[in-house]
SENU-945329 format. One line per 5 residues: number of its first residue (from 1); their letters; for each residue z, y, x of C-alpha. Coordinates in nm, 2 decimals, decimal comma, always signed. Each point is the difference from the previous one (the first is absolute). Layout:
residues N
NUM) a) Z/Y/X; ...
//
This chain:
residues 88
1) mleil) -19,06/-10,03/-1,11; -0,17/+0,07/-0,29; +0,16/+0,29/-0,15; -0,08/+0,24/+0,30; -0,33/-0,12/-0,02
6) rnnad) +0,03/+0,11/-0,33; +0,10/+0,33/+0,00; -0,28/+0,11/+0,28; -0,13/+0,31/-0,11; -0,36/-0,06/+0,16
11) gesmq) -0,21/-0,03/-0,35; -0,34/+0,11/+0,14; -0,13/-0,34/+0,11; -0,01/-0,32/-0,24; +0,20/+0,10/-0,27
16) rsidg) -0,10/+0,33/-0,01; -0,18/-0,06/-0,33; +0,20/-0,30/-0,15; +0,22/+0,15/-0,26; +0,29/-0,18/-0,13
21) msvph) +0,09/-0,21/+0,27; +0,26/-0,02/+0,24; -0,22/-0,11/+0,41; +0,23/-0,04/+0,22; -0,17/+0,07/+0,33
26) ktgat) -0,04/+0,09/+0,32; -0,20/+0,29/+0,15; -0,16/+0,08/+0,39; -0,26/+0,22/+0,15; -0,08/+0,19/+0,30
31) dsvrt) -0,31/+0,24/+0,03; -0,28/-0,29/-0,06; +0,22/-0,24/-0,16; +0,14/-0,05/-0,33; +0,18/-0,35/-0,08
36) ecalf) +0,18/-0,09/-0,36; +0,18/-0,33/-0,07; +0,09/+0,01/-0,40; +0,21/-0,31/-0,17; -0,15/+0,06/-0,32
41) rlqsr) +0,18/-0,21/-0,29; -0,25/-0,16/-0,26; +0,01/-0,34/-0,18; +0,04/-0,08/+0,41; +0,13/+0,18/+0,21
46) vvacg) -0,32/+0,17/+0,18; +0,02/+0,09/+0,41; -0,25/+0,23/+0,10; -0,04/+0,20/+0,35; -0,30/+0,22/+0,04
51) ftkqn) -0,07/+0,09/+0,34; -0,25/+0,25/+0,17; -0,14/+0,16/+0,30; -0,20/+0,20/+0,24; -0,01/+0,19/-0,35
56) adirw) -0,22/+0,30/+0,02; +0,20/+0,19/-0,22; +0,35/+0,12/+0,17; +0,12/+0,29/-0,23; +0,33/-0,04/-0,11
61) vvdne) -0,04/+0,06/-0,35; +0,05/-0,17/-0,33; -0,37/-0,08/-0,01; -0,08/-0,13/+0,36; -0,30/-0,26/-0,04
66) aqial) +0,19/-0,30/+0,07; +0,29/+0,05/-0,27; -0,19/+0,04/-0,28; -0,15/-0,30/+0,14; +0,32/-0,16/+0,05
71) gkvga) +0,10/+0,12/-0,34; -0,36/-0,20/-0,15; +0,12/-0,31/+0,13; +0,33/-0,01/-0,19; -0,16/+0,08/-0,30
76) lvvaa) -0,25/-0,33/+0,03; +0,30/-0,13/+0,12; +0,18/+0,08/-0,34; -0,31/-0,04/-0,18; -0,08/-0,33/+0,08
81) wpkae) +0,32/-0,23/-0,05; +0,17/-0,06/-0,35; +0,33/+0,28/-0,04; +0,25/-0,20/-0,11; +0,15/-0,07/-0,36
86) aak) +0,24/+0,23/-0,12; +0,37/-0,17/-0,07; +0,08/-0,12/-0,31
//
Protein backbone atom coordinates (compact mmCIF):
# COMPACT_ATOMS: atom_id res chain seq x y z
CA UNK A 1 0.00 0.00 0.00
CA UNK A 2 2.80 2.43 0.89
CA UNK A 3 4.44 1.79 -2.49
CA UNK A 4 1.21 2.75 -4.26
CA UNK A 5 0.87 5.91 -2.15
CA UNK A 6 4.55 6.77 -2.71
CA UNK A 7 3.99 6.71 -6.48
CA UNK A 8 1.11 9.20 -6.38
CA UNK A 9 2.11 11.67 -9.08
CA UNK A 10 0.03 14.53 -7.61
CA UNK A 11 2.68 16.65 -5.87
CA UNK A 12 0.73 19.91 -5.69
CA UNK A 13 -0.40 19.92 -2.05
CA UNK A 14 1.38 19.10 1.24
CA UNK A 15 4.62 17.96 -0.37
CA UNK A 16 4.84 20.79 -2.89
CA UNK A 17 7.68 22.59 -1.05
CA UNK A 18 9.46 19.55 0.44
CA UNK A 19 12.64 18.46 -1.31
CA UNK A 20 14.49 15.20 -0.85
CA UNK A 21 11.79 13.37 1.09
CA UNK A 22 9.46 10.70 -0.20
CA UNK A 23 5.97 11.49 1.10
CA UNK A 24 3.43 8.72 0.48
CA UNK A 25 0.08 10.46 0.19
CA UNK A 26 -3.48 10.36 -1.06
CA UNK A 27 -5.24 13.38 -2.47
CA UNK A 28 -8.85 14.12 -3.28
CA UNK A 29 -10.65 17.04 -4.86
CA UNK A 30 -13.91 18.43 -6.16
CA UNK A 31 -14.52 21.97 -7.38
CA UNK A 32 -14.77 23.43 -3.86
CA UNK A 33 -12.89 20.79 -1.84
CA UNK A 34 -9.22 19.80 -1.59
CA UNK A 35 -7.96 17.03 0.70
CA UNK A 36 -4.75 15.16 1.36
CA UNK A 37 -3.39 12.70 3.91
CA UNK A 38 0.36 12.24 3.93
CA UNK A 39 2.95 10.16 5.78
CA UNK A 40 6.04 12.18 6.68
CA UNK A 41 8.98 9.95 7.64
CA UNK A 42 10.67 12.19 10.13
CA UNK A 43 12.28 11.12 13.44
CA UNK A 44 8.93 9.50 14.11
CA UNK A 45 6.33 8.84 11.46
CA UNK A 46 3.91 11.73 11.28
CA UNK A 47 0.57 11.41 9.52
CA UNK A 48 -1.00 14.72 8.61
CA UNK A 49 -4.38 15.20 6.97
CA UNK A 50 -5.72 18.44 5.59
CA UNK A 51 -9.26 19.05 4.44
CA UNK A 52 -10.74 22.21 2.95
CA UNK A 53 -14.35 22.80 1.93
CA UNK A 54 -16.45 25.53 0.43
CA UNK A 55 -13.35 27.04 -1.19
CA UNK A 56 -13.91 30.34 -2.92
CA UNK A 57 -11.07 29.50 -5.34
CA UNK A 58 -12.49 26.61 -7.36
CA UNK A 59 -9.94 26.80 -10.20
CA UNK A 60 -8.24 23.59 -11.33
CA UNK A 61 -4.72 25.05 -11.36
CA UNK A 62 -1.50 24.27 -9.47
CA UNK A 63 -1.71 27.49 -7.47
CA UNK A 64 -5.27 27.00 -6.27
CA UNK A 65 -5.59 28.77 -2.90
CA UNK A 66 -6.47 25.54 -1.03
CA UNK A 67 -3.51 23.65 -2.50
CA UNK A 68 -1.15 26.45 -1.47
CA UNK A 69 -2.60 26.31 2.06
CA UNK A 70 -2.09 22.53 2.19
CA UNK A 71 1.49 23.07 1.01
CA UNK A 72 2.07 25.41 3.95
CA UNK A 73 0.71 22.74 6.30
CA UNK A 74 3.21 20.23 4.90
CA UNK A 75 6.11 22.67 5.33
CA UNK A 76 5.04 23.36 8.92
CA UNK A 77 4.90 19.64 9.71
CA UNK A 78 8.45 19.14 8.44
CA UNK A 79 9.67 22.22 10.35
CA UNK A 80 7.97 21.12 13.60
CA UNK A 81 9.37 17.57 13.86
CA UNK A 82 13.04 16.62 13.88
CA UNK A 83 14.29 14.71 10.88
CA UNK A 84 15.38 11.11 11.26
CA UNK A 85 19.05 10.64 12.10
CA UNK A 86 21.16 9.36 9.23
CA UNK A 87 22.13 5.68 9.50
CA UNK A 88 25.79 5.15 10.41
